[in-house]
C-alpha positions in Angstrom: 0.0 0.0 0.0 1.1 3.6 -0.6 1.8 6.1 2.1 -1.5 8.0 1.7 -3.5 4.8 2.1 -1.6 3.9 5.2 -2.1 7.4 6.5 -5.9 7.3 6.0 -6.3 3.9 7.6 -4.1 4.8 10.5 -6.0 8.0 11.2 -9.3 6.1 11.1 -7.9 3.5 13.5 -6.4 6.1 15.9 -9.6 8.1 16.0 -11.7 5.0 16.7 -9.4 3.9 19.5 -9.5 7.4 21.0 -13.3 7.4 20.9 -13.8 3.8 22.1 -11.3 4.1 25.0 -11.9 7.8 25.8 -8.2 8.7 25.4 -7.7 12.3 26.6 -4.3 13.1 25.0 -5.8 13.0 21.4 -3.2 15.0 19.6 -0.2 13.1 21.1 -2.0 9.8 20.5 -2.8 10.5 16.8 0.6 12.0 16.0 2.4 9.0 17.5 0.0 6.5 15.8 0.5 8.2 12.4 4.3 8.4 12.7 4.7 4.8 13.7 2.3 3.7 11.0 4.8 5.0 8.4 7.8 3.5 10.1 7.7 0.0 8.7 8.8 1.3 5.3 12.0 2.8 6.7 13.7 -0.2 5.0 12.7 1.1 1.6 14.6 4.2 0.6 12.1 5.1 -2.1 9.2 5.2 0.4 7.9 8.4 2.0 9.7 7.9 5.2 12.7 6.3 3.6 13.3 9.5 1.6 13.4 11.5 4.8 16.1 9.2 6.3 17.8 8.1 3.0 21.2 7.0 4.3 19.7 5.0 7.2 17.0 3.6 4.9 19.5 2.6 2.3 21.6 0.7 4.8 18.6 -1.0 6.3 17.5 -2.1 2.8 21.0 -3.5 2.1 21.1 -5.5 5.4 17.5 -6.6 5.7 15.7 -6.0 2.5 12.1 -4.7 2.3 9.2 -6.3 4.1 11.4 -8.6 6.3 12.1 -7.8 9.9 10.4 -4.3 9.7 7.2 -5.9 8.6 7.1 -8.4 11.4 5.3 -8.4 14.7 8.6 -8.2 16.6 9.3 -4.5 16.0 5.9 -3.2 17.3 6.2 -5.6 20.3 9.7 -4.1 21.0 8.3 -0.5 20.8 5.5 -1.5 23.2 7.9 -3.0 25.6 10.3 0.0 25.4 7.7 2.6 26.0 6.0 0.6 28.7 9.3 0.2 30.5 9.7 3.9 30.3 6.4 4.3 32.0 4.7 5.7 28.9 1.7 3.5 28.4 0.0 5.9 25.9 3.1 5.9 23.7 3.4 2.1 24.1 -0.2 1.6 22.8 0.0 4.3 20.0 3.3 3.2 18.7 2.6 -0.5 18.6 -0.9 -0.2 17.2 0.2 2.4 14.6 3.0 0.1 13.5 0.6 -2.9 13.4 -1.9 -0.9 11.3 0.7 -0.6 8.5 1.6 -4.3 8.7 -2.1 -5.2 8.7 -2.8 -3.3 5.4 0.3 -4.7 3.7 -0.9 -8.2 4.4 -3.6 -7.5 1.8 -1.1 -6.8 -1.0 0.4 -9.1 -3.6 3.8 -8.7 -1.9 2.4 -9.6 1.5 4.2 -9.7 4.8 6.2 -12.3 6.9 4.7 -11.5 10.3 7.1 -13.8 12.2 10.3 -13.1 10.1 12.8 -14.9 9.9 10.2 -17.7 9.8 9.1 -18.1 6.2 5.3 -17.9 6.9 3.9 -15.4 4.5 0.5 -13.7 4.3 -0.5 -12.3 0.9 -3.6 -10.7 -0.4 -5.3 -9.7 -3.7 -4.4 -6.0 -3.9 -1.8 -4.6 -6.1 0.0 -1.6 -4.6 -1.0 1.6 -6.6 -3.9 -0.2 -8.3 -7.5 0.9 -8.8 -8.4 -1.4 -5.9 -6.1 0.5 -3.6 -7.4 3.9 -4.9 -11.0 2.8 -4.0 -9.9 1.7 -0.5 -8.1 5.1 -0.1 -11.3 7.0 -1.2 -13.5 5.0 1.2 -11.0 5.6 4.0 -10.9 9.3 3.1 -14.7 9.6 3.3 -14.8 7.9 6.7 -12.0 10.1 8.0 -13.7 13.2 6.7 -16.9 12.3 8.3 -15.2 11.7 11.6 -13.3 14.9 11.5 -16.4 17.0 10.6 -18.4 15.4 13.4 -15.5 15.9 15.8 -15.2 19.6 15.1 -18.9 20.4 14.9 
């Protein structure tokens, strides 16, 4: 999936979590959720976040490749543990769920994910990144997000 689709999905998930669990620090939660939802693509230097950290992204791609360790469940679990140990439960939840939201969407693409990398179990889906199908998903997410924002403001 492309950055904009991940962003729309992550915003929707963050907003629903805030409403369902009555989280008070909404801006911090949403910002953390959105940042960590883009982080799995740090291993691809052509990605939105990869271009921001090109030298690091390039090295990560050389050593790990794309959609390997950074698209596994071990990274968000590590972020959860780190922030929880630092006594930051809100950041623990937002970072790990934001990260997982990215992995969840990528599981529906042709390239898929290996959620327990280095184990070779792979989950793939029917959606081609950048396809009409993804565009439709993006538009539906944009409509939901717009509806939630309008109702939140007014």
